BALOVEX-95000 format. One record per residue: residue number from 1; y, x negated, z negated of N, C-alpha, C, O in turn. Coordinates in steps of 0.05 Angstrom, whole numbers, plus 5000, padded with zeros to 4 digits. Atoms other than C-alpha are relative to their C-alpha. Layout:
REM residues N
+------+------+------+------+------+------+------+------+------+------+------+------+------+
| lolo |   nY |   nX |   nZ |  caY |  caX |  caZ |   cY |   cX |   cZ |   oY |   oX |   oZ |
+------+------+------+------+------+------+------+------+------+------+------+------+------+
|  NUM |    Y |    X |    Z |    Y |    X |    Z |    Y |    X |    Z |    Y |    X |    Z |
...
+------+------+------+------+------+------+------+------+------+------+------+------+------+
//
This chain:
REM residues 149
+------+------+------+------+------+------+------+------+------+------+------+------+------+
| lolo |   nY |   nX |   nZ |  caY |  caX |  caZ |   cY |   cX |   cZ |   oY |   oX |   oZ |
+------+------+------+------+------+------+------+------+------+------+------+------+------+
|    1 | 5019 | 4997 | 5019 | 1043 | 0416 | 2190 | 5029 | 5016 | 4974 | 5054 | 5015 | 4973 |
|    2 | 4976 | 4978 | 5022 | 1075 | 0468 | 2127 | 4977 | 4989 | 4976 | 4952 | 4987 | 4978 |
|    3 | 5007 | 5010 | 5025 | 1062 | 0442 | 2057 | 5015 | 5018 | 4984 | 5035 | 5031 | 4990 |
|    4 | 4989 | 4985 | 5019 | 1070 | 0474 | 1989 | 5020 | 4978 | 4976 | 5003 | 4963 | 4965 |
|    5 | 4998 | 5019 | 5013 | 1114 | 0427 | 1943 | 5009 | 5023 | 4973 | 5024 | 5042 | 4969 |
|    6 | 5003 | 4989 | 5032 | 1098 | 0441 | 1866 | 5016 | 4974 | 4993 | 5014 | 4951 | 5003 |
|    7 | 4990 | 4995 | 5034 | 1143 | 0431 | 1803 | 4987 | 4980 | 4984 | 4985 | 4956 | 4980 |
|    8 | 5019 | 4992 | 5019 | 1099 | 0449 | 1761 | 4991 | 5021 | 4995 | 5003 | 5043 | 4999 |
|    9 | 5012 | 4976 | 4987 | 1041 | 0486 | 1753 | 4983 | 5009 | 4960 | 4971 | 4992 | 4947 |
|   10 | 5012 | 4991 | 5034 | 1017 | 0525 | 1672 | 4991 | 5018 | 4992 | 5002 | 5039 | 5001 |
|   11 | 5017 | 4987 | 4998 | 0968 | 0562 | 1648 | 5019 | 5018 | 4975 | 5028 | 5004 | 4957 |
|   12 | 4999 | 4982 | 5021 | 0991 | 0619 | 1602 | 4990 | 5032 | 5000 | 4991 | 5046 | 5020 |
|   13 | 5006 | 4980 | 5000 | 0962 | 0682 | 1571 | 4977 | 5008 | 5030 | 4981 | 5030 | 5041 |
|   14 | 5011 | 4990 | 4986 | 0911 | 0684 | 1624 | 5012 | 4998 | 5029 | 4998 | 5009 | 5045 |
|   15 | 4983 | 5003 | 4986 | 0967 | 0666 | 1680 | 5008 | 4971 | 5012 | 5010 | 4948 | 5003 |
|   16 | 4992 | 5033 | 4980 | 0986 | 0613 | 1733 | 5024 | 5000 | 5004 | 5028 | 5007 | 5027 |
|   17 | 4976 | 5002 | 4994 | 1055 | 0606 | 1731 | 5002 | 4969 | 5008 | 4991 | 4951 | 4995 |
|   18 | 4997 | 5014 | 4981 | 1083 | 0556 | 1790 | 5023 | 5000 | 5007 | 5034 | 5020 | 5014 |
|   19 | 4969 | 5013 | 4982 | 1151 | 0515 | 1814 | 5003 | 4994 | 5021 | 5015 | 4973 | 5026 |
|   20 | 5007 | 5021 | 4964 | 1138 | 0505 | 1889 | 5026 | 5021 | 5016 | 5044 | 5036 | 5009 |
|   21 | 4985 | 4990 | 4972 | 1171 | 0528 | 1953 | 4976 | 4982 | 5020 | 4955 | 4970 | 5017 |
|   22 | 5015 | 5017 | 4975 | 1152 | 0503 | 2024 | 5019 | 4978 | 5019 | 5044 | 4978 | 5022 |
|   23 | 4984 | 5022 | 4999 | 1171 | 0446 | 2054 | 5012 | 5007 | 5027 | 5017 | 4988 | 5042 |
|   24 | 4984 | 4986 | 4975 | 1203 | 0490 | 2116 | 5017 | 5014 | 4998 | 5029 | 5025 | 5017 |
|   25 | 4972 | 4990 | 5012 | 1251 | 0518 | 2076 | 5029 | 4994 | 4993 | 5028 | 4981 | 4973 |
|   26 | 4992 | 5013 | 5007 | 1310 | 0502 | 2067 | 5033 | 5023 | 4991 | 5044 | 5037 | 5007 |
|   27 | 4998 | 5014 | 5015 | 1353 | 0508 | 2020 | 4981 | 4997 | 4979 | 4980 | 5020 | 4970 |
|   28 | 5011 | 5002 | 5003 | 1304 | 0486 | 1978 | 5000 | 5007 | 4961 | 5005 | 4990 | 4943 |
|   29 | 5001 | 4996 | 5022 | 1294 | 0532 | 1911 | 4987 | 5005 | 4981 | 4978 | 5027 | 4981 |
|   30 | 5032 | 4997 | 5008 | 1241 | 0523 | 1860 | 5005 | 5022 | 4971 | 5014 | 5018 | 4949 |
|   31 | 4997 | 4978 | 5027 | 1240 | 0589 | 1816 | 4964 | 4998 | 4985 | 4941 | 4994 | 4993 |
|   32 | 5032 | 4993 | 5020 | 1182 | 0596 | 1763 | 4996 | 5031 | 4998 | 5009 | 5050 | 4990 |
|   33 | 5023 | 4968 | 4993 | 1133 | 0655 | 1776 | 4980 | 5006 | 4997 | 4965 | 4990 | 5008 |
|   34 | 5024 | 5008 | 4991 | 1076 | 0671 | 1769 | 4992 | 4999 | 5029 | 5006 | 5008 | 5047 |
|   35 | 5008 | 4998 | 4977 | 1034 | 0658 | 1825 | 4976 | 5021 | 5009 | 4956 | 5006 | 5008 |
|   36 | 5024 | 4991 | 5014 | 0978 | 0712 | 1827 | 4973 | 5004 | 5028 | 4953 | 5018 | 5030 |
|   37 | 5025 | 5014 | 4993 | 0935 | 0684 | 1877 | 4981 | 4985 | 4998 | 4961 | 4982 | 5011 |
|   38 | 5010 | 5015 | 5007 | 0926 | 0635 | 1833 | 4978 | 5012 | 4973 | 4955 | 5010 | 4964 |
|   39 | 5011 | 4986 | 5029 | 0916 | 0675 | 1773 | 4989 | 5019 | 5006 | 4993 | 5036 | 4988 |
|   40 | 5024 | 4984 | 4987 | 0871 | 0716 | 1806 | 4975 | 4969 | 5006 | 4966 | 4966 | 4983 |
|   41 | 5015 | 5029 | 5001 | 0823 | 0644 | 1820 | 4994 | 4989 | 4963 | 4973 | 4983 | 4952 |
|   42 | 5013 | 5011 | 5020 | 0838 | 0623 | 1753 | 4984 | 5027 | 4975 | 4975 | 5019 | 4953 |
|   43 | 5007 | 4985 | 5015 | 0814 | 0683 | 1716 | 4963 | 5005 | 5010 | 4946 | 5008 | 4993 |
|   44 | 5021 | 5004 | 4988 | 0750 | 0684 | 1762 | 4990 | 4982 | 5000 | 4965 | 4985 | 5001 |
|   45 | 5018 | 5031 | 4999 | 0731 | 0612 | 1763 | 5010 | 4989 | 4971 | 4997 | 4969 | 4966 |
|   46 | 4988 | 5011 | 5030 | 0766 | 0594 | 1690 | 5012 | 4976 | 5007 | 5015 | 4971 | 5031 |
|   47 | 4988 | 5012 | 4990 | 0804 | 0534 | 1681 | 4981 | 4978 | 5010 | 4997 | 4973 | 5029 |
|   48 | 5006 | 5015 | 5008 | 0763 | 0483 | 1687 | 4988 | 4999 | 5039 | 4995 | 4980 | 5053 |
|   49 | 5009 | 4993 | 4970 | 0733 | 0501 | 1761 | 5021 | 5013 | 5017 | 5016 | 5016 | 5041 |
|   50 | 4973 | 4997 | 4986 | 0804 | 0526 | 1782 | 5011 | 4972 | 5000 | 5018 | 4966 | 5023 |
|   51 | 4982 | 5027 | 4999 | 0835 | 0456 | 1770 | 4978 | 4981 | 5027 | 4988 | 4964 | 5041 |
|   52 | 5009 | 5015 | 4989 | 0765 | 0434 | 1813 | 5007 | 5011 | 5031 | 5009 | 4998 | 5052 |
|   53 | 4987 | 4995 | 4971 | 0789 | 0479 | 1869 | 5027 | 4996 | 5017 | 5036 | 4993 | 5039 |
|   54 | 4966 | 5014 | 4989 | 0858 | 0464 | 1869 | 4999 | 4974 | 4998 | 5021 | 4966 | 4992 |
|   55 | 5000 | 5029 | 4988 | 0841 | 0391 | 1880 | 4988 | 5002 | 5020 | 4997 | 4990 | 5039 |
|   56 | 5009 | 5005 | 4969 | 0796 | 0405 | 1935 | 5010 | 5015 | 5014 | 5010 | 5007 | 5037 |
|   57 | 4997 | 4984 | 4970 | 0822 | 0465 | 1976 | 5036 | 4991 | 4999 | 5046 | 4990 | 5021 |
|   58 | 4964 | 5014 | 5001 | 0905 | 0438 | 1960 | 5004 | 4975 | 4992 | 5026 | 4968 | 5002 |
|   59 | 4991 | 5023 | 4992 | 0909 | 0371 | 1946 | 4983 | 4976 | 5018 | 4993 | 4957 | 5029 |
|   60 | 5014 | 5020 | 4980 | 0855 | 0333 | 1982 | 5008 | 5018 | 5026 | 5025 | 5004 | 5037 |
|   61 | 5002 | 4988 | 4979 | 0859 | 0381 | 2041 | 5041 | 4992 | 5014 | 5049 | 4995 | 5037 |
|   62 | 4977 | 5001 | 4986 | 0937 | 0363 | 2046 | 5023 | 5018 | 5001 | 5045 | 5012 | 5009 |
|   63 | 4980 | 4975 | 4996 | 0971 | 0433 | 2040 | 5014 | 4995 | 4963 | 5032 | 5004 | 4949 |
|   64 | 4985 | 5001 | 5038 | 0992 | 0420 | 1965 | 5016 | 4972 | 4994 | 5002 | 4958 | 4979 |
|   65 | 4998 | 5017 | 5008 | 1039 | 0362 | 1959 | 5018 | 4999 | 4958 | 5039 | 5012 | 4953 |
|   66 | 4993 | 5014 | 5023 | 1055 | 0336 | 1881 | 5036 | 4985 | 5001 | 5040 | 4961 | 5008 |
|   67 | 4978 | 5009 | 5015 | 1126 | 0322 | 1863 | 5008 | 4988 | 4990 | 5012 | 5002 | 4971 |
|   68 | 4986 | 5019 | 5027 | 1156 | 0271 | 1821 | 5019 | 5007 | 4981 | 5041 | 5018 | 4985 |
|   69 | 4987 | 4980 | 5023 | 1175 | 0290 | 1755 | 4989 | 5024 | 5002 | 5001 | 5045 | 5001 |
|   70 | 5009 | 4968 | 5005 | 1125 | 0343 | 1755 | 4985 | 4995 | 4978 | 4983 | 4971 | 4972 |
|   71 | 5004 | 4989 | 5017 | 1093 | 0370 | 1699 | 4965 | 4979 | 4995 | 4952 | 4969 | 5013 |
|   72 | 5027 | 5017 | 5008 | 1027 | 0332 | 1656 | 4965 | 5010 | 5019 | 4947 | 4997 | 5029 |
|   73 | 5024 | 4995 | 4982 | 0974 | 0379 | 1689 | 5002 | 4991 | 5036 | 4984 | 4978 | 5047 |
|   74 | 4999 | 5016 | 4978 | 1001 | 0363 | 1760 | 5001 | 4970 | 5011 | 4996 | 4959 | 5033 |
|   75 | 5001 | 5044 | 4997 | 1009 | 0280 | 1749 | 4960 | 5001 | 4999 | 4943 | 4991 | 5014 |
|   76 | 5030 | 5003 | 5004 | 0937 | 0293 | 1721 | 4979 | 5009 | 5032 | 4966 | 4994 | 5047 |
|   77 | 5010 | 4997 | 4962 | 0909 | 0325 | 1789 | 5003 | 4989 | 5014 | 4983 | 4985 | 5029 |
|   78 | 4987 | 5013 | 4977 | 0951 | 0289 | 1833 | 4977 | 4965 | 4998 | 4961 | 4955 | 5014 |
|   79 | 5009 | 5015 | 5012 | 0929 | 0230 | 1793 | 4964 | 4997 | 5018 | 4960 | 4984 | 5039 |
|   80 | 5021 | 5000 | 4992 | 0853 | 0241 | 1807 | 4999 | 5014 | 5032 | 4975 | 5015 | 5039 |
|   81 | 5004 | 5006 | 4972 | 0862 | 0257 | 1884 | 5010 | 4968 | 5011 | 5001 | 4954 | 5029 |
|   82 | 4988 | 5035 | 4999 | 0892 | 0188 | 1889 | 4975 | 4976 | 4999 | 4976 | 4954 | 5009 |
|   83 | 5010 | 5014 | 5017 | 0832 | 0162 | 1851 | 4978 | 5000 | 5025 | 4962 | 4986 | 5036 |
|   84 | 5026 | 4986 | 4978 | 0792 | 0196 | 1898 | 4992 | 4993 | 5024 | 4970 | 4990 | 5033 |
|   85 | 5002 | 5019 | 4967 | 0819 | 0168 | 1970 | 4995 | 4975 | 4993 | 4991 | 4959 | 5012 |
|   86 | 5004 | 5026 | 5004 | 0809 | 0107 | 1933 | 4967 | 4988 | 4994 | 4960 | 4964 | 4991 |
|   87 | 5027 | 5000 | 5011 | 0734 | 0119 | 1916 | 4987 | 4986 | 5021 | 5000 | 4991 | 5042 |
|   88 | 5030 | 5012 | 4978 | 0677 | 0081 | 1962 | 4988 | 5025 | 5003 | 4991 | 5032 | 5026 |
|   89 | 5027 | 4983 | 4993 | 0628 | 0137 | 1960 | 5017 | 5030 | 5013 | 5010 | 5042 | 5033 |
|   90 | 4978 | 4978 | 4988 | 0688 | 0198 | 1969 | 5010 | 4986 | 5032 | 5016 | 5003 | 5049 |
|   91 | 4995 | 5001 | 4983 | 0704 | 0154 | 2027 | 4983 | 5000 | 5027 | 4987 | 5007 | 5050 |
|   92 | 5026 | 5006 | 4978 | 0638 | 0135 | 2058 | 4992 | 5031 | 5010 | 4987 | 5035 | 5033 |
|   93 | 5005 | 4977 | 4992 | 0623 | 0213 | 2053 | 5018 | 5013 | 5021 | 5008 | 5030 | 5035 |
|   94 | 4980 | 4990 | 4993 | 0693 | 0227 | 2083 | 4993 | 4999 | 5034 | 4995 | 5012 | 5055 |
|   95 | 4997 | 5018 | 4970 | 0678 | 0182 | 2137 | 4972 | 5012 | 5024 | 4972 | 5016 | 5048 |
|   96 | 5020 | 4985 | 4988 | 0610 | 0211 | 2154 | 5008 | 5016 | 5006 | 5013 | 5011 | 5030 |
|   97 | 4989 | 4985 | 4997 | 0639 | 0276 | 2156 | 5012 | 5008 | 5025 | 5007 | 5027 | 5039 |
|   98 | 4980 | 5008 | 4976 | 0686 | 0257 | 2205 | 4994 | 4997 | 5026 | 5003 | 5007 | 5046 |
|   99 | 5019 | 5005 | 4981 | 0635 | 0224 | 2246 | 4979 | 5022 | 5015 | 4978 | 5023 | 5040 |
|  100 | 5004 | 4981 | 5000 | 0596 | 0281 | 2245 | 5009 | 5019 | 5025 | 4998 | 5024 | 5047 |
|  101 | 4987 | 4987 | 4986 | 0645 | 0321 | 2271 | 5001 | 4995 | 5031 | 4990 | 5006 | 5050 |
|  102 | 5005 | 5021 | 4972 | 0657 | 0276 | 2328 | 4981 | 5001 | 5009 | 4984 | 5002 | 5034 |
|  103 | 5028 | 4994 | 4988 | 0591 | 0283 | 2346 | 4991 | 5025 | 5010 | 4979 | 5028 | 5031 |
|  104 | 5000 | 4965 | 4997 | 0589 | 0358 | 2346 | 5033 | 5007 | 5030 | 5041 | 5025 | 5044 |
|  105 | 4984 | 4988 | 4970 | 0644 | 0359 | 2402 | 4999 | 4986 | 5025 | 5014 | 4985 | 5044 |
|  106 | 5019 | 5025 | 4978 | 0605 | 0311 | 2444 | 4972 | 5005 | 5010 | 4959 | 4996 | 5029 |
|  107 | 5025 | 4990 | 4994 | 0548 | 0348 | 2440 | 4989 | 5033 | 5031 | 4991 | 5058 | 5031 |
|  108 | 5008 | 5004 | 4988 | 0521 | 0361 | 2497 | 4984 | 5035 | 5018 | 4983 | 5048 | 5040 |
|  109 | 5032 | 4978 | 5004 | 0465 | 0418 | 2482 | 5010 | 5027 | 4980 | 5026 | 5023 | 4961 |
|  110 | 4989 | 4985 | 5026 | 0478 | 0479 | 2438 | 4991 | 4995 | 4981 | 5004 | 4995 | 4959 |
|  111 | 5012 | 5014 | 5023 | 0412 | 0452 | 2404 | 5011 | 4978 | 4977 | 5008 | 4975 | 4953 |
|  112 | 4980 | 5029 | 5010 | 0457 | 0389 | 2390 | 5022 | 5013 | 4981 | 5026 | 5011 | 4957 |
|  113 | 4983 | 4983 | 5013 | 0506 | 0428 | 2372 | 4994 | 5018 | 4976 | 5012 | 5021 | 4960 |
|  114 | 5016 | 4981 | 5024 | 0472 | 0472 | 2321 | 4993 | 4982 | 4972 | 4995 | 4985 | 4947 |
|  115 | 5015 | 5029 | 5024 | 0440 | 0402 | 2294 | 5025 | 4998 | 4980 | 5026 | 5006 | 4957 |
|  116 | 4974 | 5001 | 5006 | 0515 | 0383 | 2287 | 5010 | 5012 | 4970 | 5015 | 5003 | 4947 |
|  117 | 4987 | 4976 | 5026 | 0540 | 0445 | 2247 | 4994 | 4996 | 4970 | 5008 | 4995 | 4950 |
|  118 | 5013 | 4994 | 5021 | 0479 | 0444 | 2201 | 5009 | 4965 | 4976 | 5007 | 4960 | 4952 |
|  119 | 5003 | 5027 | 5019 | 0492 | 0367 | 2179 | 5031 | 5001 | 4996 | 5036 | 4991 | 4974 |
|  120 | 4973 | 4991 | 5006 | 0572 | 0385 | 2181 | 5002 | 5009 | 4967 | 5015 | 4999 | 4949 |
|  121 | 4995 | 4992 | 5017 | 0559 | 0428 | 2131 | 4993 | 4995 | 4970 | 5005 | 5002 | 4950 |
|  122 | 5022 | 5018 | 5010 | 0507 | 0391 | 2093 | 5011 | 4979 | 4994 | 4997 | 4964 | 4981 |
|  123 | 4985 | 5023 | 5011 | 0557 | 0339 | 2080 | 5022 | 5008 | 4990 | 5031 | 4996 | 4970 |
|  124 | 4972 | 4976 | 5022 | 0620 | 0392 | 2058 | 4989 | 5004 | 4978 | 5002 | 5002 | 4957 |
|  125 | 5015 | 4985 | 5030 | 0566 | 0417 | 2008 | 4998 | 4962 | 4976 | 5006 | 4956 | 4953 |
|  126 | 5001 | 5029 | 5012 | 0555 | 0340 | 1985 | 5023 | 4988 | 4998 | 5022 | 4966 | 4986 |
|  127 | 4973 | 5016 | 5007 | 0630 | 0322 | 1985 | 5004 | 5019 | 4977 | 4999 | 5007 | 4955 |
|  128 | 4996 | 4979 | 5029 | 0645 | 0384 | 1931 | 4982 | 4998 | 4979 | 4993 | 5005 | 4958 |
|  129 | 5023 | 5018 | 5022 | 0586 | 0359 | 1885 | 5016 | 4987 | 4998 | 5029 | 4986 | 4978 |
|  130 | 4994 | 5031 | 5015 | 0613 | 0298 | 1889 | 5034 | 5001 | 4983 | 5041 | 4995 | 4960 |
|  131 | 4972 | 4995 | 5022 | 0689 | 0314 | 1871 | 5001 | 5012 | 4976 | 5020 | 5007 | 4961 |
|  132 | 4999 | 4986 | 5021 | 0665 | 0364 | 1814 | 4985 | 4981 | 4982 | 4985 | 4986 | 4958 |
|  133 | 5012 | 5014 | 5029 | 0624 | 0306 | 1777 | 5020 | 4989 | 5006 | 5034 | 4991 | 4986 |
|  134 | 4978 | 5018 | 5006 | 0680 | 0262 | 1794 | 5031 | 5006 | 4985 | 5047 | 4990 | 4976 |
|  135 | 4987 | 4994 | 5017 | 0726 | 0305 | 1765 | 4990 | 4998 | 4977 | 5000 | 4981 | 4961 |
|  136 | 5018 | 4998 | 5025 | 0674 | 0320 | 1708 | 5006 | 4975 | 4979 | 5016 | 4974 | 4956 |
|  137 | 4994 | 5025 | 5013 | 0675 | 0248 | 1692 | 5020 | 4991 | 5001 | 5018 | 4970 | 4988 |
|  138 | 4973 | 5022 | 4993 | 0746 | 0220 | 1709 | 5016 | 5031 | 4972 | 5036 | 5024 | 4959 |
|  139 | 4984 | 4984 | 5015 | 0770 | 0292 | 1660 | 4992 | 4996 | 4981 | 5011 | 4989 | 4966 |
|  140 | 5002 | 5007 | 5030 | 0734 | 0280 | 1599 | 5011 | 4979 | 4989 | 5024 | 4981 | 4968 |
|  141 | 4985 | 5021 | 5001 | 0755 | 0210 | 1601 | 5029 | 5004 | 4995 | 5038 | 4989 | 4977 |
|  142 | 4978 | 4994 | 5003 | 0820 | 0232 | 1602 | 5014 | 5017 | 4974 | 5036 | 5019 | 4964 |
|  143 | 4992 | 4981 | 5021 | 0815 | 0279 | 1552 | 4987 | 4981 | 4964 | 4995 | 4983 | 4940 |
|  144 | 5009 | 5019 | 5025 | 0776 | 0227 | 1502 | 5014 | 4990 | 4992 | 5011 | 4982 | 4969 |
|  145 | 4986 | 5024 | 5002 | 0840 | 0185 | 1516 | 5018 | 5022 | 4982 | 5030 | 5017 | 4961 |
|  146 | 4963 | 4986 | 5012 | 0894 | 0240 | 1497 | 4999 | 5007 | 4967 | 5017 | 5005 | 4950 |
|  147 | 5024 | 5006 | 5032 | 0845 | 0248 | 1432 | 5010 | 4989 | 4977 | 5019 | 4998 | 4956 |
|  148 | 4983 | 5023 | 5008 | 0867 | 0185 | 1413 | 5014 | 4997 | 4985 | 5015 | 4991 | 4962 |
|  149 | 4968 | 5003 | 5000 | 0931 | 0186 | 1419 | 5010 | 5028 | 4970 | 5033 | 5032 | 4964 |
+------+------+------+------+------+------+------+------+------+------+------+------+------+
//
C-alpha cells in the first residue's frame, strides 16, 4: 500500500506547504513546496475543517504517515489520531462499520445489500461526526494548555 510520508506541514499566506514524499520512491528527498490540493481544500474549508479533513481522510485512513521529528501541527494531528484509535466509542463505531461491511458482503438478496449499504453510510456519517466533535474537544484543550505556557 502506498503512503505519503510527511515531515512537516505549515500554513503561510493561505497556502499549505509540506515536506513529504512517497514511501515507494527511492532515494527519499523531502522538498518543502506548496501542496496545491491541500491549499485548495484549506481555502475552501478553513483551517479547522481542513485539519478535520486531514485527520479523517489521511491519518485515520492510513494513507499518510507522520514521521518522527515532524513539526508541531503534524505532531498534534498525529496525537489526536492516536487518541482516537484508543477511544472506546470510536472503536465501537469502527467495529460496527466493519461488521456491517461484512454483512453486506454476505447478503443474499438485493434488498439485504441495499439495507446494509444504507446502514454503512449512516455509520460513516456517525464516525465523521464523532471525529469532528473529538477534534473540537481535544483541540480546545490543547489550545488552552498552550495559552497557559
